[in-house]
C-alpha positions as CSV (number, residue, x, y, z in Angstrom):
1,M,-121.3,91.2,197.4
2,R,-122.4,88.8,194.5
3,S,-119.9,90.2,192.4
4,G,-116.9,87.7,192.0
5,T,-114.6,90.7,191.8
6,L,-114.3,91.1,195.7
7,P,-114.5,87.4,196.6
8,V,-111.6,86.5,194.4
9,A,-109.7,89.3,194.9
10,L,-109.6,88.9,198.8
11,L,-108.8,85.2,198.5
12,C,-106.1,86.0,196.0
13,T,-104.6,88.4,198.5
14,A,-105.0,86.4,201.5
15,L,-102.8,83.7,199.7
16,G,-100.5,85.8,199.0
17,L,-99.7,87.1,202.3
18,A,-99.8,83.7,203.7
19,L,-97.3,82.7,201.4
20,V,-94.9,85.5,202.4
21,S,-94.2,82.6,205.1
22,A,-93.0,80.2,203.0
23,S,-89.8,79.3,201.1
24,P,-89.0,82.0,198.7
25,G,-88.7,80.2,195.1
26,A,-90.2,76.9,194.2
27,T,-93.1,76.7,196.9
28,R,-93.7,80.2,196.0
29,L,-93.7,79.4,192.3
30,R,-96.1,76.0,192.4
31,S,-98.3,77.6,194.5
32,V,-99.1,80.3,192.1
33,L,-99.3,77.7,189.0
34,G,-101.4,75.3,191.3
35,L,-103.5,78.4,191.8
36,A,-103.8,79.6,188.6
37,G,-104.4,75.9,186.9
38,S,-107.1,75.0,189.6
39,A,-109.1,78.2,189.3
40,G,-108.8,77.7,185.2
41,V,-110.1,74.1,186.0
42,A,-112.9,75.3,187.8
43,A,-114.1,78.2,186.3
44,L,-114.9,75.4,183.4
45,L,-116.7,73.3,185.5
46,P,-120.5,73.1,185.7
47,T,-121.8,74.5,189.2
48,S,-125.5,74.1,188.3
49,R,-126.1,71.8,191.3
50,V,-124.5,74.0,193.7
51,S,-126.5,76.8,195.0
52,P,-124.5,80.4,194.5
53,D,-125.0,81.3,198.2
54,A,-123.3,77.8,199.1
55,I,-120.2,79.1,196.7
56,F,-120.1,82.5,198.1
57,I,-120.4,81.2,201.7
58,G,-117.5,78.7,201.2
59,C,-115.6,81.1,199.4
60,W,-115.5,83.1,202.5
61,I,-115.0,80.9,204.7
62,S,-111.4,79.8,202.8
63,V,-110.5,83.5,202.8
64,T,-110.9,83.6,206.5
65,A,-108.9,80.3,206.9
66,T,-106.3,81.3,204.3
67,A,-105.7,84.7,205.9
68,A,-105.6,82.9,209.7
69,I,-102.2,81.1,207.8
70,I,-100.0,84.0,208.6
71,Y,-100.6,83.3,212.6
72,L,-98.7,80.0,212.3
73,R,-95.2,80.7,213.9
74,R,-93.4,78.4,211.7
75,Q,-92.4,78.7,207.3
76,L,-95.2,77.0,205.3
77,Q,-94.4,73.7,203.9
78,L,-94.3,72.9,200.1
79,A,-97.4,70.6,200.8
80,V,-99.4,73.4,203.2
81,A,-99.0,75.6,200.1
82,I,-99.8,73.5,197.5
83,A,-103.2,72.8,199.4
84,L,-103.4,76.3,200.3
85,S,-103.4,77.2,196.2
86,L,-105.6,74.4,195.3
87,N,-108.5,75.4,197.5
88,A,-108.2,78.9,196.5
89,G,-107.9,78.2,193.2
90,L,-111.0,76.1,193.4
91,W,-113.1,78.6,195.3
92,A,-111.8,81.4,192.9
93,G,-113.1,79.4,189.9
94,M,-116.4,77.9,191.1
95,V,-117.2,82.0,192.5
96,S,-116.0,82.9,189.0
97,S,-118.6,80.8,187.4
98,E,-120.9,82.3,189.0
99,S,-119.8,85.8,188.2
100,V,-121.3,87.7,185.1
101,S,-117.8,88.3,183.8
102,R,-115.5,85.3,184.2
103,L,-112.4,86.8,182.6
104,H,-112.9,89.7,184.9
105,S,-113.2,87.7,187.9
106,L,-110.1,85.5,187.4
107,S,-107.6,88.7,186.5
108,T,-108.0,89.3,190.2
109,L,-105.7,86.2,190.9
110,L,-103.3,88.3,190.2
111,C,-103.7,89.7,193.5
112,V,-101.5,86.4,194.9
113,L,-98.4,89.0,193.9
114,I,-98.9,90.5,196.9
115,W,-96.3,88.5,198.6
116,V,-93.3,90.6,196.6
117,P,-93.7,93.8,198.2
118,A,-95.4,91.8,201.3
119,S,-91.8,89.6,201.4
120,A,-90.2,92.9,201.5
121,L,-92.1,94.5,204.2
122,V,-91.6,91.4,206.4
123,A,-87.9,91.9,205.6
124,R,-87.3,95.8,206.9
125,Y,-90.2,95.5,209.9
126,G,-91.1,92.1,210.4
127,T,-94.6,90.2,210.5
128,V,-96.8,92.9,211.9
129,P,-98.1,94.5,208.7
130,V,-98.7,91.6,206.9
131,K,-100.3,90.3,210.5
132,V,-102.8,93.4,210.2
133,A,-103.5,93.4,206.4
134,S,-104.8,89.4,207.3
135,S,-107.0,90.8,210.0
136,W,-108.6,93.3,207.9
137,I,-109.1,90.4,205.2
138,I,-110.6,88.3,208.4
139,A,-112.8,91.0,209.4
140,V,-114.0,91.4,205.7
141,A,-114.8,87.7,204.8
142,V,-116.5,87.0,208.4
143,M,-119.1,90.1,207.7
144,A,-119.9,89.7,204.3
145,A,-120.3,85.5,205.4
146,T,-122.6,87.1,208.3
147,L,-124.4,89.5,205.8
148,Q,-125.3,86.8,203.5
149,L,-126.9,85.2,206.5
150,L,-129.2,87.6,208.1
151,P,-132.7,88.1,207.3
152,V,-133.3,90.8,204.5
153,T,-134.3,94.0,206.1
154,P,-136.0,97.0,204.8
155,G,-133.7,99.5,203.4
156,Y,-131.2,96.4,202.3
157,L,-132.0,95.9,198.8
158,P,-133.0,98.3,196.3
159,D,-136.3,99.8,196.2
160,H,-137.3,97.4,193.1
161,M,-136.6,94.4,195.0
162,E,-138.5,94.9,197.9
């Protein structure tokens, strides 16, 4: 779970699913641009003063909160969509700056484009499939964050690290 790819991919997927409830057009485009811009800036900032554990926990909390937005019964407003995108970009950039391959982690920003097929799914079947996917993302994020807080038990680390 220390690779920057999975947290960033799930964060961007959660954002894409949240953007399904936003008004089409300018809101989604501005959100995606805000995500890309803030992730790029955050990836270039030094994070040496912040613990990697804190960065990953913060990212997993952000994944959970972003995925839970889909449960709101009203349409996502522009200001909320931009705030979610900037938050996701900030955490994606910080996690990417901690990973070995920044470019590989930042390439998962494209997962936000899941809103395109998800919008078609919502138009045809309603919001249930999107809510199921969001619930799965929340479960994975909570599990990953919890595993970081638990003490290391025998067999959890590779043999050469015990």
